[in-house]
N, C-alpha and C positions, 0 to 999 in steps of 0.2 A: 516656651510649648503651650500650647492652648488648655484651658482652665483643667476640663476633664483630665488631663494626662498630669497634671500636677497634682490633684486630689488622689487621683489612684497612686501614684509613688509616694507621695506624703503616707496614703493608707498602708499601701505594701512593708516601709518601709517602719512604722510606727509598730506595723502587727508582727513584722520580722522582732523586733525589739519587745515589746511586751503585749503580745498576744496570750502568750502561758498565765501572764499575772493579773491582767485587765479585760482579756475578754476582746469582746468588741468594741471597748472602750478606744482601746488601741488604735484601730482603725477609724474609729471618728478624730481622736485626736491628732494622727498622723495626717488624716484629711484636710482636717481646720486648719494645721499649722503649715501644709504644703501649700495651700493655696491662699496663705495671709499676705506674702509678696507683693503679690498682685495687686490688692486692695489701692495699691497708688493708681489704678487707674480712674479711684472717683475723687482724686484731688486736684482741686481747679488747679489748670494752667493757663496763664497768659495770653496764649494763643495756639494756633493749631502745630507750629513748629514746637515750640515749649514745648505741648503735650507729649511730640513725639518722641524728644530728646529726653525730658525727664523721665519718660516712662524706665524701667528695670535701672534706676539712679540707687539714691539712698537706702530704697527698700529691698536693694538686690546685693545690696553692699554686704560682704563679709566683716567688715568692720562694723556694722551696726547689728547683724546678726545673731554675730556669736555672742555678744552681751547680751542680747534679748531674750537668745536661749536662756539663760539663768533665770529673767523673768517668770518665761513663762514655766521653767522649771517650779519656781517658789509659788506660783499660783497653784499649778498643777500637786503640788506635793498640799498644799492647803484644803484645795477642793478636796482630791480623791482621799484624805485622812476623814473628812467630814465624810463621804460617802459609804468608804468600807472600815470607820471606825478602826484602821489599823494602818501599818505600815505594809502594803502587798505586793509592792515595788520597791528592788535598790534604791537609793540617790541615783548611784552610778548609771545604774540601767535606766531610769526616768532622764535626766539628763542628757544621754545619749539618745534619747527617742527624741526629745524637742529639738535636740542638736542639729542631730542628721537629718529631720525630715523638712528642716529649716532652710539647712544651706545646701541640700541637693535641689533645691529651686532654683536657685541662682547658675548652680552651676549646670544644670541641664540647660536651661536657656542659653547659657554661653555656647553651648555647642550648635546652637541656629544662625541665621542669617543677619537677626536683626541687631546684636550686640547687647551686649550687658556689662553694668559698672561696678565689677565685682568689687575694686577695690576705690570707689567712692569716698572722701572727696578727695582725693588723689587727679593729680591731672593726666591726660593719657585718654587716648578714644577707647569706646567700650571693647571689650574682650569679645568677639567674633571669631570660633571655630569655624563654621558653619559645615559643619558635615552632616547635620540632619535636618531635615523640611519641618517647618515650625508646627505642622499637621501630620503624623506620622503614625494610622491604624497601627503597622506594624510591630512599631515599639510598645504603643499605649496596650495592645490585645492583649496581653502576657499579665500586664501588670492587672488589668483590669479583672481578667479571668480569675486571676488569686485571690482578690479584692472580694469577688462573689463568693466565691468558695467558703472562703474565710465567714463572711456573714451569713451563709444558708447554713455551715455548718452545724450539726447536732450536739446537744450539748452533754456531752459525752466524751471521756479522755481519748477513746482510738479516732473518733470523727474529728475531734480537733487536733489531733498529731498531724492525721493524714492534712486537713486542710492548711496545717501551716508550711507540712513539705510542698503541697500545690502552690504556694506563695513563694518558698522560697526558689523554687524551681521559674516561676515565673520572673521573678528578680533577676535570677542570674540570666534568663532568655534576652530581657529588654537589656541589660548590661551587656550581653554579647553583642546585640545587636549593634549597641551604640558603638560600640567597637569596634564591629564589622564597618562601620561608618565611616571610622576613619581611616580605616586601612585601606577602601575605595578610593577614600577621597586623594589618600596620599598615590594611590595608583593614578587617578588620572591628573593629576598635579604632575606627574613627572612624565605623561602624555602632552600635556599640553605644553611642556617648557621642551618638549622634544619637536614638537609641530612647529611652536614658534620660530627656533633655533633653527630648524629647516628653512623655512620661509625668509629667513634675514628680517624677522618681525622682534625690536627691541620691545622689552618690558620693564618699567620701574617698577609695577606693581600689577598684581594678580589676587583676584577674590573667585574661588572657586567654592560654587556649593549647589546641593540638590535643587533643580527645575520642577520636579513634582515629589510627591509622596510617597517615594521608593528612593532608594538606591542605583535606581536605573539610568535615569536621564540628570546630567549634568550639565551647566553652564559657569565659565569662567568670563569674568569682565578682565580686559587686560588695559591696562594705563601706562601710557609713556608719551611725554611732552605735548600734553593739550590734546591728544586721540586716544580714543578707545574702541579696541576691537571684541564682538559676541564672541564664544566660542562653548558649538554645544558640542557635548559628548553623550554616547551610548555606551553602556556597558556589555549587554549581552551581541550587540551587533558590534562591538568595536569600534566604532565608528567617530571621524572626530570633523566639524565645519567650522572654519573661521571663516565671521561677516567682514563687509569692507570696510575699511576705519570710516571710524565718526567722529568729529569732532565734540569735545566736552565744554565748549561752549566759552570759558574764562578767557579771558582777553578779547575773542571777538564782539561777546557782549561786555562792556566796561561798566559793572556796576559793584559795589559791595553793601549788604543791610546785614545786621543782627543777625535777623534770621538764617539770612546764607550763611555768615561766620558758623554759626550753632551747626547745620545742618553738612559744613564740609569738614566740621568737626568729628560729628557724630556719625559720619560715614565712612569717617579718614579718607576723603579725597575721594572716594567714588560716587561722585555726583555730576550730574550735565545741565547743563542750564540751554536754555531754546525758549525764542520769542514764541509764543502761540495764542493768535487774536488778540494782538495786543497788550499779549501779558507776560512776564517774566517769570518763567516757569522752571522750577530746580527737581528732578527728578533723582531718589534712589537707585543707584543701579544694581545694587546687591541684591535686593527682592525681588526678581521675577517669577509670574506664574503661570509659565506656558506662555499658550495664546492670549489668555487674559492682559498680560504687559506685566507693568511695573505695577508697584502696589502701593505705593508711596511716590505723588507729585505734589508739590505745593506754588501755589502762585501766591509773587513776592513784591512785585511793583508791578505798574500800570506805564505804558508809554505815552510820552505827551511828546507836544514838540520840542520842547529845551531836554529831553531825555526822558531818565526813568524816573517815576514816582513813587518811594515805597509807601507799601497799602500792608494792612493788617494781613500775617500769613492766613490764608487759606488752603485745605487739603481739597482737593480736585478729587 
């Protein structure tokens, strides 16, 4: 999800665990820890494809974040003792504040289309439940309201208790919205399966995700034996449209590069190859943003008289 969402999710969780003991500091600690995994975007990458596929890898791995939570706990324990001169929060509560604000970041990311390597460095494509758009105000707003309410609460017991209740309600609403996205996705999946069966369209793989920042419009990419179909669905109008079959380009364009192999793994095979103005272009079919088109396209090679020449990958 976007950085604002991750900050307010971390802040809301941090406050739910430690606001009574730490006050606003729990919001700040939670917000910082909640956005830490995304700092991998500032790390240098070999090329555009490496930057694309290495994001949400080690910094989003549960195998990394769980031990890192102990380091954060130790640092915060020392810092808080220096600030307050005493133990204002129990060790268990402080550890869970560190742990949950860190691991909920990649867990939420796994609900988007991009994919998250939750179990890096183990093999296997990134996990992508794809039930929510990468930016969804309906998910973010309850968390934001709870965090703002807590920050602006007056320094008295009743005001703080009321603010904590608002924050708890925000967490419940956002979590309920995330659950709703999974339930709607399951209904859309059943409709896609039924429509494909009715039209006699075989499908070895189907990737279904929201098309816009809402749960009303959905798109499915259906892959079978070198071709794919785009399926668009609308929840409110109960409509479903299947596009004409299109070629994935593999076999038709006979070329292999390390970058293409990496993209094929990262997208779990939901990738299209085509020649565009003398360049070999690979498109991630999973992430489409309405009429704007596909979000991730990469030029991987150039056409020459004797075939394709690999070039440094370029994001288009």
